ZAVOTI-870177 format. One record per residue (C-alpha): residue in three letters; residue number from 0; y, x, z. Coordinates in pm, 1 decimal, decimal comma. Layout:
<nodes>
+-------+------+----------+----------+----------+
! vexnu ! bado !       py !       px !       pz !
+-------+------+----------+----------+----------+
!   ALA !  NUM !        Y !        X !        Z !
...
+-------+------+----------+----------+----------+
</nodes>
This chain:
<nodes>
+-------+------+----------+----------+----------+
! vexnu ! bado !       py !       px !       pz !
+-------+------+----------+----------+----------+
!   MET !    0 !   4710,5 !   3770,1 !   -252,5 !
!   LYS !    1 !   5004,9 !   4002,6 !   -322,6 !
!   PRO !    2 !   5308,4 !   3900,0 !   -533,8 !
!   PHE !    3 !   5190,2 !   4120,7 !   -820,4 !
!   ASP !    4 !   4855,0 !   3939,7 !   -826,4 !
!   LEU !    5 !   5035,5 !   3605,9 !   -858,3 !
!   PHE !    6 !   5252,3 !   3744,5 !  -1137,5 !
!   GLY !    7 !   4957,0 !   3903,6 !  -1317,7 !
!   LEU !    8 !   4739,5 !   3592,6 !  -1301,3 !
!   LEU !    9 !   4996,1 !   3313,2 !  -1340,6 !
!   VAL !   10 !   5310,8 !   3444,2 !  -1510,3 !
!   ALA !   11 !   5200,9 !   3733,0 !  -1734,1 !
!   PRO !   12 !   4933,9 !   3529,3 !  -1923,0 !
!   VAL !   13 !   5194,8 !   3261,9 !  -2003,0 !
!   ILE !   14 !   5437,9 !   3528,4 !  -2127,6 !
!   VAL !   15 !   5170,9 !   3693,9 !  -2341,7 !
!   LEU !   16 !   5043,9 !   3362,0 !  -2479,7 !
!   GLY !   17 !   5397,3 !   3260,3 !  -2575,3 !
!   ALA !   18 !   5448,2 !   3592,4 !  -2751,1 !
!   ILE !   19 !   5120,9 !   3559,8 !  -2942,3 !
!   LEU !   20 !   5213,1 !   3205,9 !  -3055,6 !
!   ASN !   21 !   5538,6 !   3353,0 !  -3190,4 !
!   GLY !   22 !   5348,7 !   3619,1 !  -3383,0 !
!   LYS !   23 !   5409,7 !   3906,1 !  -3139,8 !
!   LEU !   24 !   5101,8 !   4110,0 !  -3056,5 !
!   PRO !   25 !   5053,4 !   4415,4 !  -2832,3 !
!   ARG !   26 !   4990,0 !   4673,8 !  -3104,2 !
!   SER !   27 !   5057,5 !   4999,1 !  -2919,9 !
!   ASN !   28 !   4785,9 !   5262,2 !  -2887,8 !
!   GLY !   29 !   4868,7 !   5299,3 !  -2520,1 !
!   PHE !   30 !   4787,7 !   4933,5 !  -2455,6 !
!   PHE !   31 !   4452,2 !   4953,5 !  -2632,5 !
!   LEU !   32 !   4353,2 !   5262,3 !  -2432,6 !
!   ILE !   33 !   4447,3 !   5081,1 !  -2110,6 !
!   ALA !   34 !   4241,0 !   4776,7 !  -2208,6 !
!   LEU !   35 !   3945,4 !   4995,8 !  -2309,5 !
!   PHE !   36 !   3925,3 !   5161,7 !  -1969,3 !
!   LEU !   37 !   3975,1 !   4840,0 !  -1771,2 !
!   ILE !   38 !   3700,6 !   4665,5 !  -1969,1 !
!   LEU !   39 !   3462,3 !   4958,6 !  -1912,1 !
!   ASN !   40 !   3557,9 !   4962,5 !  -1543,7 !
!   THR !   41 !   3465,1 !   4592,1 !  -1523,1 !
!   ILE !   42 !   3135,3 !   4630,5 !  -1709,3 !
!   LEU !   43 !   3025,2 !   4911,2 !  -1477,8 !
!   ALA !   44 !   3117,0 !   4695,4 !  -1177,6 !
!   LEU !   45 !   2827,2 !   4467,8 !  -1274,5 !
!   LYS !   46 !   2588,3 !   4743,7 !  -1163,0 !
!   LEU !   47 !   2662,3 !   4632,8 !   -805,8 !
!   GLY !   48 !   2614,6 !   4263,3 !   -875,4 !
!   PRO !   49 !   2788,3 !   3969,0 !  -1046,7 !
!   LYS !   50 !   3029,6 !   3904,6 !   -758,5 !
!   ASN !   51 !   3164,9 !   4257,6 !   -781,7 !
!   GLY !   52 !   3189,2 !   4224,1 !  -1158,9 !
!   VAL !   53 !   3384,2 !   3897,7 !  -1136,2 !
!   ARG !   54 !   3626,5 !   4047,0 !   -883,4 !
!   GLU !   55 !   3693,7 !   4347,0 !  -1106,5 !
!   GLY !   56 !   3715,9 !   4118,9 !  -1409,6 !
!   VAL !   57 !   3991,6 !   3912,3 !  -1248,4 !
!   GLN !   58 !   4181,7 !   4229,4 !  -1162,7 !
!   ALA !   59 !   4132,8 !   4359,3 !  -1517,0 !
!   VAL !   60 !   4272,6 !   4035,0 !  -1663,1 !
!   GLU !   61 !   4590,9 !   4052,8 !  -1456,2 !
!   LEU !   62 !   4641,5 !   4422,2 !  -1535,1 !
!   ILE !   63 !   4574,4 !   4377,2 !  -1907,7 !
!   CYS !   64 !   4815,9 !   4081,9 !  -1922,7 !
!   PHE !   65 !   5081,9 !   4286,3 !  -1744,7 !
!   ALA !   66 !   5027,6 !   4580,9 !  -1981,3 !
!   ALA !   67 !   5036,6 !   4346,2 !  -2281,7 !
!   ALA !   68 !   5367,8 !   4195,4 !  -2168,0 !
!   LEU !   69 !   5517,8 !   4543,7 !  -2131,3 !
!   SER !   70 !   5379,1 !   4650,4 !  -2468,7 !
!   ILE !   71 !   5527,4 !   4346,3 !  -2645,4 !
!   TYR !   72 !   5868,3 !   4322,6 !  -2480,7 !
!   HIS !   73 !   5959,5 !   4679,5 !  -2381,1 !
!   THR !   74 !   6195,7 !   4714,0 !  -2679,5 !
!   GLU !   75 !   6408,0 !   4429,0 !  -2541,7 !
!   PHE !   76 !   6461,8 !   4580,9 !  -2196,9 !
!   ASP !   77 !   6798,7 !   4720,7 !  -2090,7 !
!   TRP !   78 !   6648,0 !   5024,2 !  -1922,5 !
!   HIS !   79 !   6977,6 !   5161,5 !  -1788,2 !
!   ARG !   80 !   7071,4 !   4837,4 !  -1616,4 !
!   MET !   81 !   6716,4 !   4802,1 !  -1483,7 !
!   ALA !   82 !   6735,2 !   5155,6 !  -1342,3 !
!   ARG !   83 !   7058,0 !   5079,0 !  -1156,3 !
!   TRP !   84 !   6921,1 !   4755,9 !  -1011,8 !
!   PHE !   85 !   6600,7 !   4936,0 !   -917,3 !
!   LEU !   86 !   6795,1 !   5200,0 !   -725,6 !
!   ALA !   87 !   7007,8 !   4939,1 !   -548,2 !
!   VAL !   88 !   6697,7 !   4751,8 !   -432,8 !
!   ALA !   89 !   6518,0 !   5079,1 !   -351,7 !
!   LEU !   90 !   6807,6 !   5186,2 !   -128,7 !
!   LEU !   91 !   6791,1 !   4860,0 !     66,1 !
!   ILE !   92 !   6412,5 !   4878,3 !    104,4 !
!   THR !   93 !   6424,9 !   5244,0 !    211,1 !
!   ALA !   94 !   6695,8 !   5164,6 !    465,9 !
!   TYR !   95 !   6479,5 !   4885,1 !    606,6 !
!   ASN !   96 !   6175,4 !   5115,1 !    602,4 !
!   GLY !   97 !   6362,1 !   5375,5 !    806,8 !
!   TYR !   98 !   6498,3 !   5110,3 !   1044,0 !
!   TRP !   99 !   6152,1 !   4958,9 !   1096,9 !
!   HIS !  100 !   5996,1 !   5294,3 !   1180,7 !
!   ILE !  101 !   6275,7 !   5408,9 !   1412,1 !
!   SER !  102 !   6287,9 !   5072,7 !   1591,4 !
!   ASN !  103 !   5911,6 !   5097,4 !   1645,8 !
!   GLY !  104 !   5939,0 !   5445,7 !   1793,8 !
!   PHE !  105 !   5861,7 !   5652,8 !   1481,4 !
!   THR !  106 !   6157,7 !   5884,2 !   1425,9 !
!   VAL !  107 !   5956,6 !   6067,9 !   1158,1 !
!   GLY !  108 !   5655,3 !   5981,9 !    946,2 !
!   TRP !  109 !   5804,9 !   5687,2 !    757,5 !
!   LYS !  110 !   5484,3 !   5605,3 !    568,0 !
!   ARG !  111 !   5320,0 !   5333,4 !    775,7 !
!   LEU !  112 !   5433,2 !   5058,7 !    535,8 !
!   ASP !  113 !   5225,5 !   5107,1 !    220,2 !
!   GLU !  114 !   5446,0 !   4958,1 !    -52,4 !
!   PRO !  115 !   5786,7 !   5090,7 !     67,9 !
!   LYS !  116 !   5652,6 !   5445,5 !     90,6 !
!   LEU !  117 !   5590,2 !   5440,3 !   -287,4 !
!   LEU !  118 !   5967,1 !   5456,9 !   -333,9 !
!   PHE !  119 !   5960,5 !   5811,9 !   -197,5 !
!   SER !  120 !   5768,9 !   5904,0 !   -514,3 !
!   TYR !  121 !   5930,9 !   5674,8 !   -772,1 !
!   ALA !  122 !   6300,4 !   5650,1 !   -678,2 !
!   PRO !  123 !   6387,8 !   6023,6 !   -720,7 !
!   PRO !  124 !   6287,1 !   6044,6 !  -1091,0 !
!   VAL !  125 !   6504,4 !   5740,4 !  -1167,2 !
!   ILE !  126 !   6798,7 !   5902,4 !   -985,5 !
!   PHE !  127 !   6747,2 !   6232,9 !  -1165,4 !
!   ALA !  128 !   6706,1 !   6059,5 !  -1503,3 !
!   LEU !  129 !   7044,4 !   5888,1 !  -1466,4 !
!   MET !  130 !   7200,5 !   6219,6 !  -1363,6 !
!   LEU !  131 !   7060,1 !   6396,5 !  -1668,9 !
!   MET !  132 !   7178,5 !   6126,2 !  -1905,6 !
!   TYR !  133 !   7543,7 !   6139,7 !  -1804,2 !
!   ARG !  134 !   7618,5 !   6496,5 !  -1694,7 !
!   ARG !  135 !   7563,0 !   6833,0 !  -1853,8 !
!   GLN !  136 !   7529,3 !   7014,3 !  -1521,2 !
!   ALA !  137 !   7503,3 !   6904,5 !  -1161,2 !
!   SER !  138 !   7822,6 !   6848,2 !   -965,0 !
!   ALA !  139 !   7869,4 !   6914,2 !   -594,7 !
!   ALA !  140 !   7796,0 !   6546,3 !   -532,0 !
!   ASP !  141 !   7466,4 !   6579,6 !   -719,6 !
!   TYR !  142 !   7358,9 !   6872,3 !   -502,4 !
!   ALA !  143 !   7446,9 !   6663,7 !   -196,7 !
!   ILE !  144 !   7227,2 !   6380,9 !   -329,1 !
!   VAL !  145 !   6942,1 !   6626,9 !   -388,1 !
!   ALA !  146 !   6980,0 !   6756,3 !    -30,9 !
!   ALA !  147 !   6981,3 !   6400,7 !    107,2 !
!   ILE !  148 !   6663,2 !   6315,9 !    -84,3 !
!   ALA !  149 !   6499,3 !   6633,9 !     46,0 !
!   LEU !  150 !   6590,5 !   6542,3 !    404,8 !
!   VAL !  151 !   6451,2 !   6188,9 !    371,7 !
!   LEU !  152 !   6127,5 !   6321,9 !    220,9 !
!   VAL !  153 !   6083,5 !   6574,2 !    502,5 !
!   LEU !  154 !   6132,8 !   6300,1 !    761,7 !
!   SER !  155 !   5894,5 !   6070,6 !    573,6 !
!   GLY !  156 !   5603,8 !   6314,6 !    594,7 !
!   GLU !  157 !   5483,7 !   6180,9 !    257,3 !
!   ARG !  158 !   5325,3 !   6490,8 !    107,6 !
!   LYS !  159 !   5271,3 !   6342,6 !   -239,4 !
!   ALA !  160 !   5640,8 !   6262,3 !   -266,5 !
!   GLN !  161 !   5733,5 !   6610,6 !   -142,3 !
!   LEU !  162 !   5515,1 !   6770,9 !   -409,7 !
!   ILE !  163 !   5663,4 !   6544,7 !   -677,6 !
!   PHE !  164 !   6014,3 !   6632,8 !   -559,6 !
!   ALA !  165 !   5942,6 !   7006,8 !   -578,3 !
!   LEU !  166 !   5812,0 !   6969,8 !   -934,4 !
!   HIS !  167 !   6119,1 !   6763,7 !  -1026,6 !
!   LEU !  168 !   6347,6 !   7039,4 !   -899,6 !
!   ALA !  169 !   6161,2 !   7288,4 !  -1118,3 !
!   LEU !  170 !   6206,7 !   7061,1 !  -1421,3 !
!   LEU !  171 !   6577,5 !   7011,0 !  -1348,2 !
!   CYS !  172 !   6619,5 !   7388,0 !  -1334,3 !
!   ALA !  173 !   6417,7 !   7432,6 !  -1654,4 !
!   VAL !  174 !   6647,8 !   7203,0 !  -1853,8 !
!   GLY !  175 !   6957,4 !   7373,2 !  -1712,7 !
!   TYR !  176 !   7085,0 !   7089,2 !  -1495,4 !
!   LEU !  177 !   7042,4 !   7255,2 !  -1157,2 !
!   ARG !  178 !   7130,5 !   7620,1 !  -1103,8 !
!   ILE !  179 !   6852,6 !   7822,7 !   -946,4 !
!   TRP !  180 !   7095,7 !   8042,4 !   -753,5 !
!   VAL !  181 !   7255,7 !   7737,1 !   -589,8 !
!   LEU !  182 !   6916,1 !   7607,1 !   -478,7 !
!   ALA !  183 !   6817,7 !   7954,8 !   -358,5 !
!   ALA !  184 !   7139,0 !   7992,0 !   -158,9 !
!   GLY !  185 !   7096,1 !   7646,4 !    -11,3 !
!   GLY !  186 !   6736,2 !   7727,3 !     75,4 !
!   LEU !  187 !   6836,9 !   8047,1 !    255,3 !
!   VAL !  188 !   7091,5 !   7857,8 !    464,0 !
!   VAL !  189 !   6901,1 !   7535,4 !    529,9 !
!   GLY !  190 !   6543,9 !   7669,4 !    517,0 !
!   PRO !  191 !   6536,2 !   7831,2 !    864,4 !
!   LEU !  192 !   6695,0 !   7522,7 !   1023,7 !
!   LEU !  193 !   6448,8 !   7296,6 !    844,8 !
!   TYR !  194 !   6158,2 !   7512,4 !    960,4 !
!   ILE !  195 !   6277,5 !   7484,1 !   1321,2 !
!   VAL !  196 !   6301,0 !   7105,4 !   1289,7 !
!   ILE !  197 !   5949,7 !   7084,2 !   1142,4 !
!   MET !  198 !   5795,9 !   7309,7 !   1406,8 !
!   SER !  199 !   5967,0 !   7118,7 !   1688,2 !
!   ASP !  200 !   5800,7 !   6787,2 !   1598,1 !
!   ASN !  201 !   5424,5 !   6744,1 !   1638,5 !
!   TYR !  202 !   5384,7 !   6511,6 !   1338,7 !
!   LEU !  203 !   5593,8 !   6718,2 !   1096,9 !
!   ARG !  204 !   5422,7 !   7036,7 !   1215,0 !
!   GLN !  205 !   5081,7 !   6878,4 !   1154,3 !
!   GLN !  206 !   5184,1 !   6767,1 !    804,2 !
!   PHE !  207 !   5315,3 !   7114,9 !    724,9 !
!   THR !  208 !   5010,0 !   7301,5 !    853,6 !
!   SER !  209 !   4770,4 !   7057,1 !    686,6 !
!   THR !  210 !   4941,2 !   7121,7 !    352,8 !
!   VAL !  211 !   4916,2 !   7498,5 !    399,1 !
!   ASP !  212 !   4554,2 !   7474,9 !    515,1 !
!   PHE !  213 !   4454,7 !   7249,4 !    224,8 !
!   ALA !  214 !   4605,5 !   7492,2 !    -27,5 !
!   ALA !  215 !   4412,4 !   7785,2 !    121,6 !
!   PRO !  216 !   4043,9 !   7828,7 !     25,9 !
!   GLN !  217 !   3832,2 !   7732,8 !    327,2 !
!   THR !  218 !   3468,8 !   7645,0 !    391,3 !
!   PHE !  219 !   3370,6 !   7403,6 !    667,3 !
!   THR !  220 !   3045,2 !   7241,7 !    764,1 !
!   LEU !  221 !   3034,0 !   6865,0 !    805,8 !
!   VAL !  222 !   3005,1 !   6902,0 !   1183,9 !
!   GLU !  223 !   3312,9 !   7127,2 !   1192,7 !
!   MET !  224 !   3518,0 !   6882,3 !    986,0 !
!   ALA !  225 !   3419,1 !   6594,1 !   1214,9 !
!   ASP !  226 !   3512,3 !   6789,3 !   1529,2 !
!   PRO !  227 !   3886,0 !   6751,5 !   1608,7 !
!   ARG !  228 !   3878,2 !   7085,6 !   1790,6 !
!   SER !  229 !   3804,9 !   7269,8 !   1463,3 !
!   GLY !  230 !   4167,7 !   7241,5 !   1353,6 !
!   VAL !  231 !   4084,3 !   7045,6 !   1036,7 !
!   THR !  232 !   4317,1 !   6746,0 !   1008,5 !
!   GLN !  233 !   4173,0 !   6401,7 !    940,5 !
!   SER !  234 !   4332,4 !   6385,5 !    595,2 !
!   ASN !  235 !   4205,9 !   6727,2 !    485,8 !
!   GLY !  236 !   3862,7 !   6668,8 !    639,8 !
!   GLN !  237 !   3822,7 !   6339,2 !    455,4 !
!   ARG !  238 !   3927,1 !   6491,7 !    122,4 !
!   ILE !  239 !   3694,3 !   6790,7 !    158,8 !
!   PHE !  240 !   3403,8 !   6569,3 !    262,3 !
!   ALA !  241 !   3471,7 !   6321,7 !    -21,1 !
!   ALA !  242 !   3476,4 !   6607,8 !   -272,8 !
!   GLN !  243 !   3139,8 !   6740,0 !   -148,5 !
!   PHE !  244 !   2975,0 !   6396,8 !   -142,3 !
!   SER !  245 !   3124,6 !   6311,2 !   -482,0 !
!   ALA !  246 !   2973,9 !   6624,6 !   -634,2 !
!   GLU !  247 !   2629,3 !   6513,3 !   -514,6 !
!   LEU !  248 !   2677,2 !   6163,7 !   -658,3 !
!   ILE !  249 !   2800,4 !   6295,0 !   -993,6 !
!   ARG !  250 !   2499,1 !   6524,9 !  -1023,7 !
!   ALA !  251 !   2267,4 !   6230,0 !   -950,3 !
!   ASN !  252 !   2450,4 !   5982,9 !  -1180,2 !
!   PRO !  253 !   2631,6 !   6194,3 !  -1439,5 !
!   ILE !  254 !   2679,8 !   5957,2 !  -1735,0 !
!   TRP !  255 !   2755,4 !   5606,8 !  -1604,1 !
!   GLY !  256 !   2819,4 !   5674,8 !  -1234,4 !
!   ILE !  257 !   2714,8 !   5460,5 !   -939,6 !
!   GLY !  258 !   2919,6 !   5156,4 !  -1043,0 !
!   THR !  259 !   3278,3 !   5048,8 !   -982,6 !
!   ASN !  260 !   3352,4 !   5002,6 !   -609,8 !
!   GLY !  261 !   3021,5 !   5168,8 !   -523,3 !
!   TYR !  262 !   3150,2 !   5468,8 !   -328,3 !
!   HIS !  263 !   3295,5 !   5296,1 !    -22,6 !
!   PRO !  264 !   2986,5 !   5093,5 !     81,3 !
!   LEU !  265 !   2758,5 !   5386,5 !     -4,4 !
!   VAL !  266 !   2942,6 !   5636,5 !    214,1 !
!   GLN !  267 !   2949,1 !   5384,2 !    499,8 !
!   ARG !  268 !   2571,8 !   5337,6 !    477,2 !
!   SER !  269 !   2484,9 !   5703,2 !    428,3 !
!   TYR !  270 !   2715,9 !   5853,2 !    691,7 !
!   SER !  271 !   2765,6 !   5574,4 !    944,4 !
!   TRP !  272 !   2761,6 !   5832,2 !   1225,0 !
!   LEU !  273 !   3078,1 !   6005,3 !   1102,4 !
!   PRO !  274 !   3425,5 !   5920,5 !   1238,4 !
!   PRO !  275 !   3587,3 !   5619,8 !   1062,1 !
!   HIS !  276 !   3848,4 !   5827,0 !    876,7 !
!   PHE !  277 !   3566,7 !   5985,7 !    673,0 !
!   LEU !  278 !   3432,6 !   5648,2 !    561,7 !
!   VAL !  279 !   3720,3 !   5541,8 !    337,2 !
!   SER !  280 !   3769,3 !   5529,4 !    -38,3 !
!   ILE !  281 !   3823,4 !   5841,4 !   -247,0 !
!   HIS !  282 !   4188,0 !   5954,6 !   -247,4 !
!   ASN !  283 !   4184,5 !   6074,3 !   -607,7 !
!   GLU !  284 !   4160,7 !   5833,6 !   -899,3 !
!   PHE !  285 !   4015,8 !   6095,6 !  -1136,3 !
!   GLN !  286 !   3746,5 !   6176,9 !   -882,0 !
!   ARG !  287 !   3677,6 !   5808,1 !   -815,1 !
!   VAL !  288 !   3632,9 !   5735,0 !  -1184,7 !
!   ALA !  289 !   3394,9 !   6030,5 !  -1225,5 !
!   VAL !  290 !   3184,3 !   5908,3 !   -931,1 !
!   GLU !  291 !   3182,9 !   5535,7 !  -1005,8 !
!   ASN !  292 !   3215,0 !   5531,6 !  -1386,8 !
!   GLY !  293 !   3046,6 !   5861,9 !  -1468,5 !
!   LEU !  294 !   3159,2 !   6132,4 !  -1706,0 !
!   PHE !  295 !   3175,0 !   5877,4 !  -1988,7 !
!   GLY !  296 !   3417,2 !   5664,6 !  -1788,2 !
!   LEU !  297 !   3617,6 !   5972,9 !  -1692,1 !
!   GLY !  298 !   3651,7 !   6062,3 !  -2059,7 !
!   VAL !  299 !   3786,8 !   5715,0 !  -2137,7 !
!   TYR !  300 !   4022,5 !   5734,2 !  -1839,0 !
!   VAL !  301 !   4157,6 !   6076,1 !  -1939,0 !
!   LEU !  302 !   4232,0 !   5977,6 !  -2301,9 !
!   PRO !  303 !   4564,5 !   5803,4 !  -2222,6 !
!   TRP !  304 !   4668,4 !   6097,7 !  -2005,9 !
!   LEU !  305 !   4607,3 !   6344,2 !  -2288,5 !
!   ARG !  306 !   4787,9 !   6120,4 !  -2538,0 !
!   SER !  307 !   5085,7 !   6077,8 !  -2306,8 !
!   LEU !  308 !   5102,0 !   6451,7 !  -2238,3 !
!   ALA !  309 !   5094,5 !   6531,5 !  -2611,3 !
!   GLN !  310 !   5363,3 !   6270,9 !  -2682,6 !
!   GLY !  311 !   5580,6 !   6428,9 !  -2414,3 !
!   LEU !  312 !   5591,0 !   6747,0 !  -2621,6 !
!   VAL !  313 !   5693,0 !   6536,8 !  -2923,4 !
!   VAL !  314 !   5973,5 !   6376,0 !  -2720,7 !
!   ALA !  315 !   6102,9 !   6718,3 !  -2614,1 !
!   ARG !  316 !   6095,8 !   6846,9 !  -2973,1 !
!   ARG !  317 !   6252,4 !   6542,8 !  -3142,4 !
!   GLN !  318 !   6482,4 !   6401,9 !  -2874,4 !
!   GLY !  319 !   6583,5 !   6719,5 !  -2695,0 !
!   MET !  320 !   6480,4 !   6908,2 !  -2385,8 !
!   ARG !  321 !   6675,5 !   6679,0 !  -2156,4 !
!   ARG !  322 !   6493,0 !   6365,1 !  -2260,8 !
!   GLY !  323 !   6175,6 !   6572,0 !  -2256,1 !
!   GLY !  324 !   6258,2 !   6665,2 !  -1897,1 !
!   ILE !  325 !   6306,9 !   6299,0 !  -1803,6 !
!   TYR !  326 !   5973,1 !   6215,3 !  -1965,6 !
!   ALA !  327 !   5804,1 !   6498,7 !  -1775,4 !
!   MET !  328 !   5946,5 !   6381,7 !  -1441,7 !
!   PHE !  329 !   5796,8 !   6035,0 !  -1480,5 !
!   PHE !  330 !   5466,9 !   6178,1 !  -1606,6 !
!   VAL !  331 !   5448,4 !   6411,4 !  -1305,2 !
!   SER !  332 !   5520,2 !   6123,1 !  -1066,3 !
!   PHE !  333 !   5239,4 !   5910,1 !  -1209,8 !
!   PHE !  334 !   4995,2 !   6202,3 !  -1225,2 !
!   VAL !  335 !   5045,8 !   6312,8 !   -864,3 !
!   GLN !  336 !   5022,0 !   5952,2 !   -745,5 !
!   CYS !  337 !   4684,9 !   5906,8 !   -917,8 !
!   PHE !  338 !   4556,0 !   6252,6 !   -825,2 !
!   PHE !  339 !   4617,6 !   6210,4 !   -451,5 !
!   GLU !  340 !   4596,2 !   5834,7 !   -394,5 !
!   GLY !  341 !   4304,3 !   5596,5 !   -344,9 !
!   ALA !  342 !   4200,2 !   5320,5 !   -582,1 !
!   GLY !  343 !   4392,8 !   4995,1 !   -600,0 !
!   ASN !  344 !   4674,1 !   4826,3 !   -785,4 !
!   GLU !  345 !   4909,7 !   5115,5 !   -703,2 !
!   ALA !  346 !   4690,0 !   5363,5 !   -890,3 !
!   PHE !  347 !   4630,8 !   5120,3 !  -1177,5 !
!   MET !  348 !   5004,5 !   5052,9 !  -1208,8 !
!   ALA !  349 !   5076,0 !   5425,7 !  -1229,8 !
!   PHE !  350 !   4802,5 !   5453,9 !  -1494,6 !
!   ILE !  351 !   4953,7 !   5170,2 !  -1701,2 !
!   MET !  352 !   5309,3 !   5303,2 !  -1685,1 !
!   MET !  353 !   5190,2 !   5652,0 !  -1777,7 !
!   ALA !  354 !   4989,1 !   5524,0 !  -2075,7 !
!   LEU !  355 !   5292,6 !   5335,0 !  -2209,2 !
!   LEU !  356 !   5543,4 !   5617,9 !  -2154,7 !
!   PRO !  357 !   5540,2 !   5719,5 !  -2525,0 !
!   GLU !  358 !   5621,3 !   5362,1 !  -2628,5 !
!   PHE !  359 !   5899,1 !   5334,7 !  -2370,8 !
!   PHE !  360 !   6066,8 !   5654,4 !  -2489,9 !
!   ARG !  361 !   6036,0 !   5565,8 !  -2858,4 !
!   SER !  362 !   6203,5 !   5230,7 !  -2795,1 !
!   THR !  363 !   6493,7 !   5389,8 !  -2604,8 !
!   ALA !  364 !   6548,9 !   5686,3 !  -2840,2 !
!   SER !  365 !   6787,2 !   5500,0 !  -3071,6 !
!   ASN !  366 !   6977,5 !   5279,2 !  -2827,1 !
!   SER !  367 !   7001,5 !   5493,4 !  -2514,1 !
!   ALA !  368 !   7312,0 !   5674,4 !  -2399,1 !
!   PRO !  369 !   7342,0 !   6036,4 !  -2513,0 !
!   VAL !  370 !   7234,8 !   6293,5 !  -2259,0 !
!   LEU !  371 !   7583,1 !   6442,1 !  -2245,7 !
!   PRO !  372 !   7887,9 !   6425,9 !  -2021,4 !
!   ALA !  373 !   8116,5 !   6132,0 !  -2088,6 !
!   GLN !  374 !   8394,6 !   6368,9 !  -2197,6 !
!   ALA !  375 !   8173,7 !   6517,7 !  -2466,5 !
!   ARG !  376 !   8110,1 !   6174,3 !  -2613,8 !
!   ARG !  377 !   8479,7 !   6096,1 !  -2663,1 !
!   PRO !  378 !   8632,4 !   6205,6 !  -2994,0 !
!   SER !  379 !   8929,0 !   6437,8 !  -2970,1 !
!   MET !  380 !   9284,3 !   6312,1 !  -3033,6 !
!   PRO !  381 !   9301,6 !   6450,5 !  -3390,1 !
!   ALA !  382 !   8962,8 !   6298,3 !  -3464,5 !
!   ARG !  383 !   9079,2 !   5956,5 !  -3339,8 !
!   ALA !  384 !   9391,1 !   5989,6 !  -3548,7 !
!   ARG !  385 !   9185,8 !   6062,5 !  -3859,5 !
!   LEU !  386 !   8965,9 !   5761,1 !  -3786,4 !
!   ALA !  387 !   9275,1 !   5544,3 !  -3757,1 !
+-------+------+----------+----------+----------+
</nodes>
């Protein structure tokens, strides 16, 4: 049992019960949409038997309790202090992650430890959010930090994090924090060197070519995807195969799906002759929900995403483009994580945080630091004299 499971089952229910006894209830729309999907996800798990339903029910309880605690107490959090502590801990964990990989002979590809690799996706938006809140435009030190993050992400080989980072750079340019010409100049200087480094390492070259190949429209037979000589990487082959098999399952079970947790055992039974890397869970939470919970379940799952996206536009209009940019960076991080990652607590946690984003930003709108340089927040000397 992981630490989060212990917290969700033992600590969060006590916190929520204490809040309810004091008259505090989770009243946010985001929380109710989270609970609605998790309950439906549990009910549809019963299609595969009571044991599967109980297992999903226990997970739903811990996730609902965690979401309820966030919904009740998020207004009391000191988000800025939490962000700084998060980054301090993230730096230590990332340093250990790099040390562990290098000491075990992996100079690149720092993604063999599941939980630490999540920081490649979630630490950059926190860093960029703090930058946006305290400076009008990026300083030379900020560009150096951006370059350092880019280098770490290239060495990590974590393609989800690299995509998230690229989208974050676009958002930072859109709100006027980063200058496009500086990034372009840096890209012209560093790009060729980076390309040489990538092409000189087998793992980085494979990650690069697999990304390019996956983005290009291609058609492969199942035999070709299973043959390592075809040039299709294991990751791309599994995703293409899962998409084809998922389409068949959705056509056969369009409304309610095959049942929660039904895909993995079904693909193992139906295609036992395929290589093991094909016989894993779906690496796309939207796709998994459509297969296992049907189009009805997918509709329920998408509702919080649509609400959060719409509220992001409200944040940008009412609180300014900079806070809207911060909101968009977190939304993008959660979306990419769910769109390219398999089922599990990691995907559910991203779903919960995304669904509660509107509540988080409403609670911080009045008590957060202005998104301005410190100098701009200080009154001028004549103004201070008048106040005196």
